[in-house]
C-alpha positions as CSV (number, residue, x, y, z in Angstrom):
1,M,55.7,-16.8,7.8
2,E,52.2,-16.6,6.6
3,L,50.0,-14.0,8.6
4,E,47.0,-16.9,10.4
5,K,50.4,-18.9,11.6
6,L,50.7,-15.7,13.3
7,R,47.7,-14.1,14.9
8,L,47.4,-18.8,16.6
9,F,50.7,-17.9,17.9
10,V,49.4,-14.1,19.4
11,A,46.0,-16.3,20.9
12,A,48.2,-19.3,22.5
13,A,50.3,-17.0,24.0
14,E,47.7,-14.3,25.7
15,H,45.6,-16.8,26.5
16,R,48.7,-19.4,27.4
17,G,46.9,-22.2,26.2
18,F,46.3,-24.0,22.9
19,S,42.7,-24.9,24.3
20,P,42.3,-21.4,25.9
21,A,42.9,-19.8,22.2
22,A,40.8,-22.0,20.8
23,R,38.1,-21.9,22.8
24,A,38.5,-17.7,22.0
25,L,39.2,-18.2,18.0
26,Y,36.1,-21.0,17.6
27,T,38.4,-23.2,16.0
28,S,40.5,-26.6,17.1
29,H,43.6,-27.4,20.0
30,S,45.3,-29.0,17.2
31,T,44.8,-25.9,14.7
32,I,46.4,-24.4,17.0
33,S,49.0,-26.5,17.8
34,R,49.9,-26.9,14.4
35,A,49.9,-23.5,13.6
36,V,52.9,-23.0,16.3
37,S,54.6,-26.0,15.5
38,A,55.2,-24.6,12.4
39,L,56.2,-21.7,13.4
40,E,58.7,-23.5,15.3
41,N,60.1,-25.6,12.5
42,E,60.3,-22.7,10.4
43,L,62.6,-20.4,12.9
44,G,64.7,-23.9,14.1
45,V,63.2,-22.4,18.0
46,E,61.0,-23.5,21.0
47,L,58.5,-20.4,21.4
48,F,57.1,-22.1,24.3
49,W,57.7,-23.6,27.4
50,R,55.5,-26.4,28.1
51,E,54.3,-26.9,31.4
52,H,51.4,-28.5,33.3
53,K,49.1,-27.6,29.5
54,V,50.1,-23.9,30.2
55,L,52.1,-22.0,27.8
56,T,55.0,-19.4,28.9
57,L,56.8,-17.3,26.3
58,T,60.7,-18.3,26.0
59,Q,63.3,-15.7,24.5
60,A,62.4,-16.1,21.2
61,G,58.8,-16.2,21.6
62,E,58.7,-13.1,23.7
63,L,60.2,-11.5,20.8
64,L,58.3,-12.8,18.4
65,Y,54.9,-11.7,20.0
66,E,56.0,-8.4,20.5
67,D,57.2,-8.4,16.1
68,A,53.6,-10.9,15.4
69,K,51.4,-8.0,17.5
70,S,52.5,-4.9,15.3
71,I,52.6,-7.2,11.8
72,I,49.2,-8.2,12.5
73,S,48.4,-4.5,13.2
74,L,49.8,-3.3,10.1
75,A,47.8,-5.8,8.2
76,D,44.3,-5.6,9.8
77,S,44.6,-1.9,9.4
78,A,45.6,-2.0,5.3
79,I,42.8,-4.5,4.6
80,E,40.6,-1.9,6.4
81,K,41.7,0.8,4.5
82,I,41.1,-1.3,1.4
83,K,37.7,-2.0,2.0
84,G,37.2,2.2,3.0
85,L,38.4,2.6,-0.6
86,S,34.4,1.2,-1.9
């Protein structure tokens, strides 16, 4: 599981759609969609219910969302600490 895919997944969850997440991250809809699909394939579960272009987290998605936010926060913190050494 790659950190960047988790970042894209979290953005999709928070923006409740691939297109709004893509706009917020200055990337493409397909980049977000491919990252989420890759996570779903890797985990063997659906992470979102997709209805009328609006995303809603599944139970598995909710679990991953909470942990992904923590993982991203820890990674960002570690990066800032390392950068602070130089």
